[in-house]
N, C-alpha and C positions, 0 to 999 in steps of 0.2 A: 331300352329303358330311358324314360323321359327324365326321371330324377337321378342325379348323379349318385352312384353308390357311395356309402360311407362306412368306414371302419370306426366303431366306437370302442374306446377303452374306458371302462368304468373303474373308479379309483377313489380312495380317500387320501387324507393328508399323509398317512403312514407309508403309502405305496407310490407316492407321486414320482419319485425318482425312477422306479421300475416302469411306470407308465411312459416316461420320456424315452427310456431305453427300448421299450416295446415299439414306440412310434418310430424310432430310428431304424429298428430291424425291418419294419414294414416298408419304409422308404428305400432302405439300402438294397434290398433284394428284388424290388419291383422294377420292371421295364415299362410300366404303365402308370406312372405317378400322376400324370395329368388327368387320369380318368376316374379317380376316386379321391374322396376327402378322408381325413382322419380327425376325429374330435374326441375330447375327453368328456366323460360324464362324471362330475365330481360331487361327492356327498355334500360339500358346503353349499352347493347351489340348489339343494332340495331340502328345505327346512322341515318337511314332514318327518324326516328321519330323526333329526335332533329333538323334535317335539316329544318323542317317545323315550327319551333317555331314562334308563334305569327301570322302565316298566317291564313287566313280565310278558313274554310272548311264547307261543307254542313251537317247540322244536323237537321233532322226533318223539312226540308224545309227552314231553317234559316241559314244564315252565322254566324259562331262563330269563335273565335280565338283559335288556338291550343296552349296549354300550357303543357310543360313537367312536370310542378309542380302541375298540377291538380291531384287529388287523383286517378283518373281512366285513366291516360294516358297509362296504360298498355293494355287496352282492345283490340286494334287491334291485339295484339300478340296472342290472343286466336285462331287465324287462322293459327299459325305457325307450330303446331305439324306435319302435313303431310310432309312439307318441311324438318323439322329437322329429321324425320324418314326415309328420302329418299323415301317417298311415299310407304312405306312398313309397314306391321304389324298394330298393334292396339295401340291407344293412348287414354288417358283420359285427358281432359283439365279442370282445375278448377280455379276459382278466388282465390285470397289469403285470402278471408274471408269466405271460405268454409271449414268446419271441419267435418271429418268423426267421426261417433260414431258406425260404424260397419265395417265389413271386405270388403274393396274395391275390393278384388279379385273376389267376387261374381259378381260384375259389369264388371270387366275387362275380365272375362272368359265366359260371357254369349253369347248365340247365337244371333247375330244381324239380322238374317233372311234376309240377303242380303242388308240391309240398309247401307248407308255410314255414317249416323249420328243418334245417339240416344240422345234425349234431351226432356225436358218438355216444355209445353207452358209457356209464361210469366204470363198468367192469373192465379190468385190464385183459381179460381172456375171452369173454362172451360178447357176441354181437347181437344179443337178444334185444329187440326194440321194445319189448313189453316190460322190461325192468327199468330201474332208475337211469336217467340220461344225464350226461355231462353238459350242463348249460353254460360252462365256462368259455366255450367257443360255439357260437351259433350263427349260421347263415339264415337270414330272415327275409321272407317276403312280407313286407310291412302291411300291405293291403289286406292280407289274410289274418291279421292279428289285432283286429279292432276290439276284441274282448279283453285285451291287456290294459288294465288301468292300475298303474303301479301304486299310487298313493292309496287308493281304496283297498287293493289287495294286501299291501303292507299292513294297513290298519287292521285287517281281518285277522292277522296273526295274534294280535293283542286282545281280540274279542273271542278267541278260541274257535274261530270259523275256518282257519287256514293254518296248516302246519308248514313251518319253514322248510323242513326237509323234503316234504312232498312237492312244495312249490318249486324249490330250487332244482329238483331232479325231474321236473316236468311231468309229475304224476297226475296233475290235474288236466293235462292236455290230451285231446283226442289223438290216439296213435295214428289214425288215418292221415293226420296233418303233419306227421314227422317222418323225415327220411334219414337214412343212415349216412353219416359222414365217415370217410376213411379215418382210421385211428391216427395216421401220421399227420393229419391236420390239427390234432390236439394230442400230441404225443406226451403221455404222462410220465415225466421224468426219464424219457428215453431220447437220446440225441445220437443219431447215426446218419448214414448217408441217405436213408429213406425218409428221415424226418422232414416235414414241411413247416410245422410250427411246434416248438418245444414249450411244454407247460411244466414249470417247476412247481408241481402241486404238493410235493411233500414239504410242508411248511417248516418242519424242524430243521431242514437242511438247505433252505433257500440261500444261495451263495453270497448274497449281499447282506445277510443278517448274522453271519457266523459270530458267535461269542456274545451276542446281545441277549438280554432277558426275553423269554417267550412272552408275546403279547397277543396271543389268540387263545380262544377257548376250544379245547379239543372236543370233538363230538362225543356224546355219551355212548357207551357200548352196551346198552341194554339188550339189543337184539342178539349180538354175538356172544357176549359173556356178561350176563346180568349182574354178578357180584361186582365186577369192575365198574360197570355203569353206576351202580349205587354208591360205590366208594368215591367216584368222581363227583357225583351229586352231593355227597356228604362233605367232601373237601370244599366245594364252592360255598355251601351253606355255613360252614364253620369258619373258614379262613379267607374267603373271597375268591373271585373268579380266576385269578392268575397265580394264586399261591402254590408254591412247590413245583412249578412247571419247569424250572431250570432255565437253561440257555440254549440258543440255537447252535447246532453242530456244524462242523465242516461238511461241505458237500462231497460225497464219495466219488463223483465223476469230475475230474479236473477240467475236462472239456467244457462242461456246463458253466463252471466258474469262469473259465477263459472267454467263453462266448459273451457272457453278461458284461464282464469288465472290458473286453475288447470293444463292444458296442458303446459302453459308457465313455471310453476314451474317444471314440468318434464323435459322440455328443459334445464332449468338451472341446474337441478340435473345431467343430462346426459352430459352437456357441449356443446350441440348443439347451445345454446345461452349463451352468457356470461353476467354477471352483468354489465360489461362496455358497452356492446351493448344496453342493456335496458336503461341505463342512457343516452347514446348518443341519442337514439330515443326519450327519454323524452325531452332532451335539444332542439331537432329539431322540437318539437311540433308534432311528429308523434305518440306518445304514451302519455296517460294521465299522469299528473304530480305526481299522487299518485300511480303509477303502482307498485312500490316496496312494499308498504304496502298492496295493494290489493292482490298481489301474496302471501304474507305471511299469509293473512287472509283467503284465499280461502280454502274451505274444500277439502279433498282428492277426486279424481275423482270418486271413487267408491261410495262415499256418494252422490255426485251430480247426478250420473246416477240412483241411487236407488230412488232419489226423483222425477224423471221425471213422469209427468202424463201419464195415459194410452193413 
């Protein structure tokens, strides 16, 4: 590979601390750190996102307001790596709530067998490549993705030409260009000895948010239970996007909390994150109010990893 592979972490201001922890996890567990780069793709650097603030876009067949302050306003940027790489070389894109517990070079250097994208299905049980795909972790052959134009395709959602849900689950992509990634490279809320990268995808229980007001818009449930979908739609119309959503809950798996805060402590020790940054994120309601004490109480990472179930 002529172009150095790169891991991209796409992120907004609300998840920036998580992105730093994700970066630390990638570096900590790799024996090949000189062979790949890590870069953030931040919403603040792409003004076409903010230009659509409060405008209505199409999501799962329903019009919703676009808000830069939504927890997941970074998600359209997961399609940016091919452009940023000049449509050359190999890239891995991950969410800022994805944390490596193994050497990512094994993924970056694998044979993609001619596919443009390697990822897993969104389903936790099925490996059906014809259904919705999880684009939160994608290995990309950038030369094969010249049809990705993020700004144009983002704007198409506001013109009714593109549905966010279909876009984000790769339903506009030719299935012949997609290969299946093993689930443990994007383990959805599962952390055990087989996990390669943990994705804390259940946002209600993300371990660094416990106790804070919910700041993301739940997906409408029109498909699975239409009455609930319409109730959620009515709530937003009458009271606003985040009304009555409550607070983030404690994570049910203590190992996942310990992994995050053990990595954060290493960030603090190395100086990649400062105590002032943690306190700022706490004041902004981006990180739980007791974060400093949880960091201090977290066991060493080796102890957490040794405690993982088989």
